[in-house]
Backbone as CSV, one residue per row, in Angstrom:
resi,resn,N_x,N_y,N_z,CA_x,CA_y,CA_z,C_x,C_y,C_z
1,UNK,-19.922,10.244,-21.572,-18.735,10.731,-20.872,-17.652,11.140,-21.867
2,UNK,-17.000,12.253,-21.632,-15.969,12.726,-22.517,-14.794,11.748,-22.575
3,UNK,-14.231,11.588,-23.745,-13.070,10.739,-23.949,-11.841,11.444,-23.375
4,UNK,-10.915,10.659,-22.847,-9.709,11.202,-22.218,-8.501,10.408,-22.624
5,UNK,-7.395,10.695,-21.968,-6.165,9.973,-22.240,-5.811,9.063,-21.066
6,UNK,-5.443,7.814,-21.398,-5.075,6.832,-20.346,-3.783,7.247,-19.681
7,UNK,-3.778,7.228,-18.373,-2.569,7.648,-17.651,-1.417,6.684,-17.759
8,UNK,-1.678,5.431,-18.149,-0.641,4.432,-18.218,-0.108,4.223,-19.615
9,UNK,-0.976,3.833,-20.565,-0.520,3.570,-21.936,-0.451,4.820,-22.781
10,UNK,-1.120,5.886,-22.328,-1.099,7.164,-23.076,-2.076,7.207,-24.216
11,UNK,-2.894,6.171,-24.430,-3.837,6.164,-25.527,-4.864,7.291,-25.340
12,UNK,-5.136,8.042,-26.400,-6.035,9.163,-26.360,-7.432,8.775,-26.854
13,UNK,-8.385,9.549,-26.454,-9.787,9.349,-26.916,-10.396,8.076,-26.353
14,UNK,-10.028,7.716,-25.141,-10.576,6.503,-24.514,-11.369,6.867,-23.272
15,UNK,-12.223,5.956,-22.892,-12.993,6.122,-21.661,-12.165,5.639,-20.484
16,UNK,-12.009,6.427,-19.466,-11.268,6.005,-18.256,-12.246,5.320,-17.315
17,UNK,-11.853,4.161,-16.808,-12.739,3.380,-15.981,-12.506,3.660,-14.497
18,UNK,-13.583,3.516,-13.742,-13.450,3.666,-12.288,-12.872,2.383,-11.686
19,UNK,-11.758,2.525,-11.003,-11.109,1.307,-10.497,-10.460,1.631,-9.120
20,UNK,-10.221,0.549,-8.395,-9.578,0.711,-7.100,-8.072,1.044,-7.251
21,UNK,-7.565,1.897,-6.401,-6.141,2.098,-6.323,-5.517,0.961,-5.478
22,UNK,-6.129,0.722,-4.309,-5.786,-0.456,-3.477,-6.895,-1.470,-3.699
23,UNK,-6.555,-2.723,-4.006,-7.582,-3.725,-4.355,-8.656,-3.831,-3.266
24,UNK,-9.885,-4.076,-3.752,-11.007,-4.138,-2.834,-10.843,-5.236,-1.752
25,UNK,-10.184,-6.303,-2.115,-9.976,-7.420,-1.191,-9.196,-6.993,0.061
26,UNK,-8.402,-5.893,-0.063,-7.641,-5.419,1.075,-8.510,-4.702,2.111
27,UNK,-9.708,-4.302,1.702,-10.611,-3.584,2.628,-11.432,-4.633,3.372
28,UNK,-10.865,-5.122,4.417,-11.498,-6.208,5.117,-11.373,-5.971,6.610
29,UNK,-12.314,-6.465,7.382,-12.334,-6.343,8.854,-12.670,-7.719,9.420
30,UNK,-11.652,-8.369,10.003,-11.855,-9.725,10.502,-12.952,-9.742,11.612
31,UNK,-12.975,-8.723,12.446,-13.859,-8.756,13.606,-15.302,-8.399,13.193
32,UNK,-15.505,-7.646,12.144,-16.834,-7.203,11.743,-16.888,-6.874,10.264
33,UNK,-17.148,-7.831,9.405,-17.126,-7.620,7.956,-18.087,-6.537,7.474
34,UNK,-19.131,-6.257,8.262,-20.141,-5.243,7.830,-19.749,-3.808,8.236
35,UNK,-18.684,-3.698,9.007,-18.342,-2.346,9.447,-17.529,-1.610,8.381
36,UNK,-17.832,-0.322,8.081,-17.056,0.411,7.093,-15.695,0.739,7.610
37,UNK,-14.758,0.933,6.694,-13.387,1.300,7.065,-13.253,2.747,7.292
38,UNK,-12.253,3.108,8.120,-11.889,4.503,8.312,-10.649,4.820,7.501
39,UNK,-10.687,5.889,6.760,-9.575,6.313,5.920,-9.005,7.549,6.590
40,UNK,-7.785,7.437,7.120,-7.185,8.466,7.937,-5.938,9.026,7.309
41,UNK,-5.692,10.327,7.547,-4.508,10.995,7.064,-3.927,11.863,8.190
42,UNK,-2.574,11.968,8.214,-1.970,12.876,9.155,-1.814,14.270,8.584
43,UNK,-2.358,14.491,7.404,-2.391,15.800,6.725,-3.593,16.565,7.233
44,UNK,-3.378,17.729,7.826,-4.498,18.519,8.385,-5.511,18.918,7.320
45,UNK,-5.109,18.895,6.043,-6.001,19.323,4.996,-6.853,18.162,4.421
46,UNK,-6.596,16.951,4.904,-7.315,15.772,4.428,-8.207,15.276,5.557
47,UNK,-9.498,15.364,5.402,-10.419,14.979,6.479,-10.678,13.465,6.469
48,UNK,-10.919,12.871,7.639,-11.184,11.432,7.675,-12.472,11.086,6.965
49,UNK,-12.511,9.853,6.447,-13.695,9.393,5.723,-13.958,7.949,6.121
50,UNK,-15.171,7.490,5.909,-15.494,6.090,6.053,-15.835,5.522,4.659
51,UNK,-15.543,4.241,4.473,-15.786,3.625,3.187,-15.976,2.126,3.358
52,UNK,-16.904,1.565,2.592,-17.099,0.121,2.601,-16.406,-0.553,1.390
53,UNK,-16.021,0.249,0.424,-15.453,-0.322,-0.797,-14.104,0.246,-1.192
54,UNK,-13.576,1.220,-0.445,-12.244,1.710,-0.755,-12.213,2.998,-1.600
55,UNK,-11.035,3.345,-2.058,-10.806,4.590,-2.810,-10.721,4.242,-4.300
56,UNK,-11.552,4.901,-5.065,-11.595,4.720,-6.534,-10.976,5.940,-7.206
57,UNK,-10.570,5.730,-8.443,-10.164,6.851,-9.283,-10.265,6.411,-10.734
58,UNK,-10.312,7.393,-11.608,-10.350,7.175,-13.096,-9.007,7.562,-13.621
59,UNK,-8.085,6.607,-13.799,-6.749,6.892,-14.241,-6.301,6.132,-15.419
60,UNK,-7.014,4.997,-15.743,-6.577,4.152,-16.857,-7.774,3.726,-17.691
61,UNK,-7.463,3.269,-18.909,-8.465,2.681,-19.809,-8.777,1.246,-19.374
62,UNK,-9.780,0.668,-19.974,-10.162,-0.680,-19.548,-9.081,-1.726,-19.834
63,UNK,-8.361,-1.565,-20.945,-7.288,-2.514,-21.256,-6.181,-2.504,-20.202
64,UNK,-5.819,-1.323,-19.726,-4.795,-1.230,-18.680,-5.315,-1.685,-17.327
65,UNK,-6.608,-1.393,-17.080,-7.181,-1.866,-15.834,-7.139,-3.414,-15.770
66,UNK,-7.306,-4.043,-16.894,-7.297,-5.538,-16.893,-5.907,-6.079,-16.621
67,UNK,-4.872,-5.263,-16.813,-3.516,-5.708,-16.513,-3.402,-5.983,-14.979
68,UNK,-4.063,-5.120,-14.175,-3.883,-5.177,-12.729,-4.568,-6.381,-12.083
69,UNK,-5.653,-6.875,-12.677,-6.485,-7.887,-12.049,-5.746,-9.127,-11.593
70,UNK,-4.974,-9.806,-12.438,-4.303,-11.032,-11.999,-3.286,-10.783,-10.859
71,UNK,-2.647,-9.656,-10.905,-1.684,-9.334,-9.832,-2.405,-9.046,-8.514
72,UNK,-3.499,-8.265,-8.608,-4.289,-7.997,-7.400,-4.831,-9.270,-6.793
73,UNK,-5.383,-10.163,-7.622,-5.977,-11.395,-7.131,-4.918,-12.297,-6.474
74,UNK,-3.749,-12.341,-7.075,-2.700,-13.236,-6.539,-2.263,-12.757,-5.156
75,UNK,-1.986,-11.478,-5.016,-1.412,-10.994,-3.756,-2.467,-11.008,-2.633
76,UNK,-3.706,-10.641,-2.973,-4.761,-10.701,-1.933,-4.962,-12.119,-1.485
77,UNK,-4.891,-13.079,-2.372,-4.985,-14.494,-1.986,-3.796,-14.955,-1.139
78,UNK,-2.606,-14.549,-1.530,-1.406,-14.916,-0.796,-1.424,-14.369,0.619
79,UNK,-1.675,-13.089,0.795,-1.553,-12.448,2.091,-2.758,-12.683,2.997
80,UNK,-3.954,-12.807,2.425,-5.138,-12.862,3.265,-5.766,-14.234,3.356
81,UNK,-5.394,-15.164,2.480,-6.035,-16.509,2.545,-5.046,-17.642,2.715
82,UNK,-3.766,-17.398,2.491,-2.777,-18.452,2.643,-1.992,-18.319,3.939
83,UNK,-1.755,-19.422,4.611,-0.990,-19.423,5.868,0.514,-19.520,5.517
84,UNK,1.354,-18.673,6.093,2.789,-18.796,5.829,3.316,-20.181,6.118
85,UNK,4.378,-20.571,5.390,4.926,-21.923,5.513,5.732,-22.164,6.769
86,UNK,6.313,-21.107,7.364,7.151,-21.290,8.505,7.587,-19.975,9.078
87,UNK,8.517,-20.069,10.065,9.010,-18.856,10.685,10.496,-18.984,10.968
88,UNK,11.190,-17.847,11.126,12.586,-17.798,11.508,12.727,-16.808,12.627
89,UNK,13.860,-16.898,13.349,14.120,-15.917,14.407,13.273,-16.136,15.643
90,UNK,13.398,-15.228,16.605,12.680,-15.265,17.843,12.131,-13.880,18.142
91,UNK,11.452,-13.767,19.272,10.919,-12.435,19.606,12.003,-11.435,19.950
92,UNK,13.201,-11.904,20.263,14.313,-10.967,20.554,15.182,-10.786,19.342
93,UNK,15.188,-11.743,18.412,15.969,-11.674,17.216,14.964,-11.696,16.039
94,UNK,14.735,-10.588,15.373,13.653,-10.314,14.424,12.880,-11.582,14.005
95,UNK,11.691,-11.744,14.567,10.824,-12.854,14.201,10.238,-12.589,12.805
96,UNK,10.281,-13.577,11.927,9.695,-13.417,10.629,8.919,-14.696,10.245
97,UNK,7.813,-14.479,9.496,7.127,-15.591,8.865,7.549,-15.583,7.422
98,UNK,7.331,-16.697,6.755,7.728,-16.684,5.333,6.890,-17.628,4.507
99,UNK,6.830,-17.313,3.212,6.256,-18.180,2.182,7.423,-18.714,1.337
100,UNK,7.536,-20.014,1.207,8.550,-20.601,0.373,8.039,-20.926,-1.046
101,UNK,6.718,-21.013,-1.173,6.110,-21.294,-2.481,5.349,-20.077,-2.927
102,UNK,5.885,-19.321,-3.868,5.275,-18.075,-4.275,5.653,-17.713,-5.713
103,UNK,4.930,-16.785,-6.274,5.152,-16.323,-7.619,5.819,-14.929,-7.504
104,UNK,7.108,-14.869,-7.552,7.818,-13.628,-7.373,7.413,-12.591,-8.433
105,UNK,7.234,-13.017,-9.674,6.898,-12.119,-10.744,5.573,-11.406,-10.473
106,UNK,4.526,-12.132,-10.118,3.226,-11.525,-9.802,3.338,-10.609,-8.556
107,UNK,4.097,-11.029,-7.587,4.273,-10.237,-6.359,4.922,-8.905,-6.702
108,UNK,5.985,-8.922,-7.457,6.670,-7.652,-7.825,5.771,-6.796,-8.688
109,UNK,5.076,-7.426,-9.647,4.185,-6.631,-10.509,3.078,-5.979,-9.744
110,UNK,2.537,-6.680,-8.739,1.501,-6.087,-7.923,1.963,-4.811,-7.245
111,UNK,3.095,-4.870,-6.561,3.576,-3.711,-5.834,4.011,-2.572,-6.761
112,UNK,4.496,-2.883,-7.928,4.757,-1.815,-8.916,3.457,-1.186,-9.326
113,UNK,2.407,-1.962,-9.537,1.131,-1.382,-10.001,0.483,-0.591,-8.847
114,UNK,0.584,-1.055,-7.604,0.064,-0.333,-6.473,0.745,1.026,-6.347
115,UNK,2.092,1.029,-6.428,2.795,2.293,-6.333,2.424,3.215,-7.470
116,UNK,2.364,2.724,-8.693,2.034,3.560,-9.848,0.610,4.133,-9.717
117,UNK,-0.355,3.309,-9.302,-1.729,3.785,-9.172,-1.833,4.901,-8.115
118,UNK,-1.108,4.701,-7.010,-1.143,5.748,-5.976,-0.525,7.039,-6.473
119,UNK,0.571,6.908,-7.238,1.247,8.068,-7.807,0.358,8.799,-8.789
120,UNK,-0.392,8.049,-9.653,-1.199,8.616,-10.707,-2.539,9.175,-10.200
121,UNK,-2.991,8.755,-9.024,-4.291,9.130,-8.528,-4.304,10.619,-8.068
122,UNK,-5.440,11.239,-8.303,-5.678,12.601,-7.775,-6.395,12.611,-6.463
123,UNK,-6.662,11.459,-5.904,-7.357,11.420,-4.620,-6.435,11.923,-3.500
124,UNK,-7.018,12.724,-2.592,-6.233,13.260,-1.489,-5.547,12.222,-0.670
125,UNK,-6.207,11.056,-0.582,-5.653,9.967,0.265,-4.235,9.557,-0.174
126,UNK,-3.922,9.771,-1.461,-2.615,9.343,-1.996,-1.728,10.529,-2.326
127,UNK,-2.007,11.666,-1.716,-1.293,12.880,-2.128,0.198,12.836,-1.807
128,UNK,0.621,12.010,-0.878,2.034,11.935,-0.512,2.852,11.150,-1.499
129,UNK,2.223,10.397,-2.391,2.958,9.518,-3.319,3.237,10.245,-4.604
130,UNK,4.503,10.550,-4.833,4.952,11.183,-6.084,6.330,10.633,-6.390
131,UNK,6.373,9.693,-7.295,7.609,9.006,-7.597,8.473,9.758,-8.628
132,UNK,7.976,10.895,-9.121,8.760,11.726,-10.020,9.191,10.985,-11.303
133,UNK,10.480,11.120,-11.663,10.952,10.494,-12.892,10.889,8.975,-12.889
134,UNK,10.750,8.395,-11.706,10.661,6.899,-11.668,9.354,6.404,-12.269
135,UNK,8.366,7.292,-12.423,7.068,6.863,-12.983,7.245,6.252,-14.369
136,UNK,8.246,6.740,-15.112,8.424,6.260,-16.520,8.911,4.795,-16.511
137,UNK,9.877,4.465,-15.625,10.363,3.095,-15.598,9.302,2.147,-15.028
138,UNK,8.529,2.646,-14.066,7.485,1.807,-13.457,6.400,1.534,-14.500
139,UNK,5.995,2.552,-15.242,4.995,2.376,-16.281,5.475,1.397,-17.331
140,UNK,6.771,1.492,-17.719,7.316,0.597,-18.710,7.288,-0.845,-18.184
141,UNK,7.612,-1.036,-16.928,7.535,-2.364,-16.323,6.143,-2.929,-16.379
142,UNK,5.132,-2.103,-16.127,3.749,-2.560,-16.137,3.325,-2.922,-17.584
143,UNK,3.659,-2.084,-18.519,3.208,-2.271,-19.897,3.929,-3.448,-20.585
144,UNK,5.112,-3.760,-20.144,5.896,-4.853,-20.751,5.853,-6.126,-19.899
145,UNK,5.185,-6.018,-18.725,5.100,-7.173,-17.820,6.478,-7.632,-17.408
146,UNK,7.385,-6.669,-17.176,8.767,-6.986,-16.821,9.199,-6.147,-15.633
147,UNK,9.191,-6.720,-14.401,9.510,-5.912,-13.209,10.941,-5.433,-13.206
148,UNK,11.801,-6.085,-13.980,13.228,-5.667,-13.991,13.428,-4.320,-14.696
149,UNK,12.382,-3.817,-15.366,12.460,-2.462,-15.951,12.464,-1.403,-14.855
150,UNK,12.083,-1.795,-13.633,12.071,-0.842,-12.470,12.727,-1.481,-11.280
151,UNK,14.010,-1.808,-11.467,14.756,-2.475,-10.393,14.941,-1.625,-9.147
152,UNK,14.750,-0.288,-9.297,14.887,0.586,-8.172,13.776,0.387,-7.118
153,UNK,12.736,-0.314,-7.524,11.604,-0.588,-6.593,11.772,-1.952,-5.956
154,UNK,11.760,-1.955,-4.651,11.817,-3.222,-3.876,10.902,-3.050,-2.679
155,UNK,10.554,-4.139,-2.046,9.516,-4.094,-1.026,9.894,-4.922,0.200
156,UNK,9.654,-4.371,1.389,9.683,-5.106,2.651,8.277,-5.236,3.180
157,UNK,7.913,-6.455,3.618,6.579,-6.706,4.120,6.611,-6.925,5.622
158,UNK,5.597,-6.391,6.325,5.413,-6.570,7.722,4.027,-7.103,8.035
159,UNK,3.955,-8.009,8.953,2.678,-8.467,9.490,2.588,-8.070,10.968
160,UNK,1.445,-7.541,11.382,1.277,-7.073,12.755,0.844,-8.199,13.655
161,UNK,1.566,-8.384,14.767,1.174,-9.394,15.766,-0.114,-9.031,16.418
162,UNK,-0.368,-7.723,16.618,-1.653,-7.229,17.104,-2.283,-6.441,15.956
163,UNK,-3.409,-6.893,15.472,-3.926,-6.427,14.172,-4.673,-5.109,14.278
164,UNK,-4.421,-4.273,13.304,-5.280,-3.087,13.065,-6.386,-3.559,12.164
165,UNK,-7.618,-3.630,12.695,-8.668,-4.367,12.006,-9.560,-3.510,11.093
166,UNK,-9.701,-2.240,11.337,-10.733,-1.525,10.568,-10.315,-0.138,10.147
167,UNK,-9.051,0.115,9.968,-8.622,1.424,9.529,-7.572,1.370,8.452
168,UNK,-7.564,2.345,7.596,-6.532,2.521,6.615,-5.849,3.861,6.832
169,UNK,-4.541,3.844,6.822,-3.773,5.070,6.967,-3.224,5.396,5.594
170,UNK,-3.293,6.705,5.243,-2.799,7.099,3.928,-1.314,6.764,3.806
171,UNK,-0.833,6.505,2.588,0.600,6.244,2.385,1.461,7.362,2.918
172,UNK,2.620,7.021,3.468,3.513,7.988,4.068,4.835,7.988,3.293
173,UNK,5.345,9.109,2.943,6.683,9.187,2.333,7.719,9.267,3.410
174,UNK,8.789,8.470,3.278,9.833,8.403,4.263,11.196,8.561,3.563
175,UNK,12.125,9.211,4.269,13.500,9.315,3.800,14.383,8.948,4.980
176,UNK,15.435,8.180,4.725,16.424,7.950,5.761,17.821,8.041,5.123
177,UNK,18.833,7.620,5.879,20.199,7.724,5.355,20.496,6.777,4.245
178,UNK,19.603,5.818,3.975,19.892,4.753,3.012,19.085,4.815,1.747
179,UNK,17.783,5.208,1.835,16.956,5.162,0.621,15.678,5.960,0.870
180,UNK,14.994,6.228,-0.234,13.682,6.919,-0.204,12.612,5.845,-0.402
181,UNK,11.503,5.980,0.336,10.518,4.909,0.280,9.106,5.463,0.659
182,UNK,8.104,4.620,0.463,6.747,4.896,0.850,6.263,3.724,1.712
183,UNK,5.488,4.093,2.738,4.947,3.110,3.637,3.428,3.026,3.419
184,UNK,2.918,1.865,3.057,1.481,1.644,2.890,1.017,0.777,4.060
185,UNK,-0.100,1.094,4.683,-0.576,0.346,5.839,-1.966,-0.216,5.524
186,UNK,-2.145,-1.520,5.705,-3.413,-2.197,5.492,-3.783,-2.898,6.798
187,UNK,-5.021,-3.342,6.940,-5.420,-4.087,8.143,-4.593,-5.364,8.270
188,UNK,-3.722,-5.423,9.281,-2.931,-6.594,9.546,-1.556,-6.621,8.900
189,UNK,-1.341,-5.766,7.908,-0.104,-5.760,7.128,0.391,-4.351,6.855
190,UNK,1.607,-4.244,6.510,2.135,-3.003,5.912,3.242,-3.362,4.958
191,UNK,3.544,-2.435,4.060,4.656,-2.650,3.151,5.483,-1.359,3.054
192,UNK,6.753,-1.538,2.979,7.691,-0.427,2.763,8.200,-0.579,1.353
193,UNK,7.844,0.336,0.434,8.208,0.274,-0.942,9.357,1.240,-1.196
194,UNK,10.500,0.693,-1.469,11.711,1.499,-1.757,11.668,1.954,-3.214
195,UNK,11.907,3.258,-3.424,11.991,3.816,-4.759,13.328,4.557,-4.828
196,UNK,14.368,3.799,-5.096,15.734,4.362,-4.963,16.708,3.387,-5.655
197,UNK,17.682,3.909,-6.347,18.683,3.071,-6.985,19.557,2.318,-5.960
198,UNK,19.661,2.885,-4.761,20.421,2.218,-3.718,19.652,1.012,-3.223
199,UNK,20.310,-0.127,-3.067,19.636,-1.339,-2.581,19.379,-1.308,-1.077
200,UNK,18.515,-2.204,-0.629,18.366,-2.398,0.840,19.737,-2.871,1.370
201,UNK,20.091,-2.389,2.534,21.415,-2.698,3.126,21.255,-3.321,4.497
202,UNK,22.335,-3.786,5.100,22.292,-4.350,6.409,21.404,-5.610,6.448
203,UNK,20.693,-5.769,7.569,19.832,-6.935,7.710,18.642,-6.884,6.776
204,UNK,18.273,-5.685,6.339,17.109,-5.559,5.452,17.341,-6.175,4.101
205,UNK,18.566,-6.264,3.640,18.832,-6.773,2.292,18.382,-8.212,2.121
206,UNK,18.214,-8.929,3.222,17.776,-10.345,3.152,16.277,-10.477,2.991
207,UNK,15.535,-9.366,3.180,14.073,-9.460,3.272,13.345,-8.836,2.065
208,UNK,14.039,-8.094,1.192,13.367,-7.519,0.039,12.848,-8.574,-0.881
209,UNK,11.695,-8.283,-1.517,11.037,-9.347,-2.352,11.742,-9.601,-3.669
210,UNK,12.601,-8.682,-4.104,13.211,-8.832,-5.453,14.136,-10.042,-5.559
211,UNK,14.892,-10.318,-4.474,15.921,-11.329,-4.610,15.954,-12.377,-3.505
212,UNK,15.118,-12.234,-2.487,15.171,-13.202,-1.373,14.709,-14.580,-1.802
213,UNK,15.231,-15.634,-1.107,14.866,-16.981,-1.454,13.472,-17.327,-1.041
214,UNK,12.920,-16.580,-0.074,11.563,-16.749,0.381,10.945,-15.349,0.452
215,UNK,9.609,-15.311,0.627,8.958,-14.057,0.849,8.753,-13.909,2.334
216,UNK,9.452,-12.973,2.969,9.436,-12.809,4.390,8.460,-11.734,4.846
217,UNK,7.796,-12.024,6.002,6.942,-11.063,6.659,7.536,-10.776,8.041
218,UNK,8.030,-9.561,8.230,8.591,-9.208,9.516,7.469,-9.041,10.528
219,UNK,7.547,-9.706,11.662,6.496,-9.654,12.657,6.779,-8.525,13.634
220,UNK,5.788,-7.634,13.770,5.933,-6.508,14.703,4.614,-6.276,15.435
221,UNK,4.725,-5.659,16.603,3.542,-5.184,17.309,3.072,-3.903,16.672
222,UNK,1.772,-3.818,16.388,1.230,-2.620,15.737,1.463,-1.421,16.644
223,UNK,1.275,-1.570,17.955,1.418,-0.471,18.895,2.821,0.072,18.905
224,UNK,3.820,-0.698,18.541,5.208,-0.237,18.548,5.734,0.149,17.173
225,UNK,4.830,0.213,16.190,5.255,0.399,14.828,5.199,1.873,14.389
226,UNK,5.930,2.244,13.324,5.789,3.597,12.753,4.360,3.879,12.266
227,UNK,3.654,2.833,11.847,2.286,3.007,11.380,1.375,3.461,12.514
228,UNK,1.577,2.889,13.747,0.800,3.305,14.865,1.060,4.773,15.229
229,UNK,2.325,5.142,15.178,2.687,6.527,15.480,2.043,7.459,14.498
230,UNK,2.009,7.099,13.219,1.337,7.923,12.218,-0.144,7.987,12.436
231,UNK,-0.756,6.833,12.789,-2.163,6.793,13.067,-2.534,7.653,14.250
232,UNK,-1.701,7.615,15.270,-1.931,8.479,16.445,-1.886,9.923,16.054
233,UNK,-0.930,10.282,15.214,-0.853,11.678,14.727,-2.056,12.061,13.931
234,UNK,-2.587,11.107,13.148,-3.779,11.406,12.352,-4.968,11.657,13.328
235,UNK,-5.085,10.863,14.375,-6.144,11.083,15.347,-5.993,12.431,16.010
236,UNK,-4.779,12.776,16.401,-4.547,14.085,17.019,-4.880,15.249,16.088
237,UNK,-4.594,15.030,14.784,-4.895,16.097,13.792,-6.365,16.388,13.770
238,UNK,-7.203,15.371,13.704,-8.636,15.613,13.640,-9.193,16.043,14.966
239,UNK,-8.601,15.596,16.058,-9.055,16.067,17.371,-8.874,17.542,17.556
240,UNK,-7.782,18.043,16.970,-7.507,19.473,17.057,-8.588,20.302,16.338
241,UNK,-9.293,19.644,15.429,-10.376,20.329,14.714,-11.688,20.322,15.550
242,UNK,-11.634,19.614,16.685,-12.845,19.491,17.491,-13.708,18.333,17.062
243,UNK,-13.110,17.346,16.320,-13.861,16.187,15.887,-13.109,14.945,16.265
244,UNK,-13.868,13.805,16.365,-13.204,12.558,16.656,-12.536,12.024,15.394
245,UNK,-11.793,10.893,15.517,-11.050,10.407,14.324,-11.941,10.040,13.168
246,UNK,-13.295,9.939,13.319,-14.157,9.562,12.232,-14.942,10.749,11.719
247,UNK,-14.533,11.981,12.179,-15.141,13.203,11.638,-16.394,13.654,12.360
248,UNK,-16.749,13.014,13.474,-17.955,13.410,14.204,-17.604,14.507,15.208
249,UNK,-18.484,15.473,15.333,-18.219,16.602,16.216,-18.231,16.101,17.681
250,UNK,-17.223,16.550,18.466,-17.091,16.141,19.832,-18.060,16.894,20.712
251,UNK,-18.541,16.223,21.776,-19.540,16.822,22.641,-19.052,18.132,23.245
252,UNK,-17.770,18.179,23.646,-17.302,19.360,24.373,-17.107,20.570,23.450
253,UNK,-17.253,20.365,22.107,-17.148,21.513,21.189,-18.523,22.084,20.838
254,UNK,-19.562,21.412,21.227,-20.918,21.829,20.824,-21.370,23.006,21.710
């Protein structure tokens, strides 16, 4: 294989390794572990796919790939194998679950690495993620193991009360009056990653992972979430092509 340049450290003449953009542990289906995942996009130019192992890309050398492993392992263990310590609020006043015992450094480094990998990937599934000039500060944070090098990145976590068990929606870029961000959706969870010098404001400022006293998971119904609206749009996009959400030709189009 031809030698190339690492997208993270910039080292030239190295072999780029095949690695996950989203950790493999995130590709899980509680109801049927043997069922492949559906990878959906609301972009009409990106066709739906099925996958048992997730989306790979060759963007870093082996040394940089090894940086990601401890962060990936920590967060997949925290979110998918550990039970939250408690809850706050009610169903009428934003219900949240929380972890009081956590490693903030590893948590922040994971989401920085997730965002950078999605930005650096050429895979269509991540085409909406382009952090522009912020890529330099995020890369510096990863290479120096210092999340404060990219303070403009903060994260809100959501857990779905009604779980999306077997589908992945491509990351969505969002802009509002307060900040620019990307929304990543996983089975059972989603995260809103802010990439903006402006901090979280209002009630949200208490839930960002950078400074909160606990790690909070906002509890929402999947059917009432922005992720569900985007997933519905993705389904409509492929239906307009005469195919079902998994790319199979519909009977009435034959």
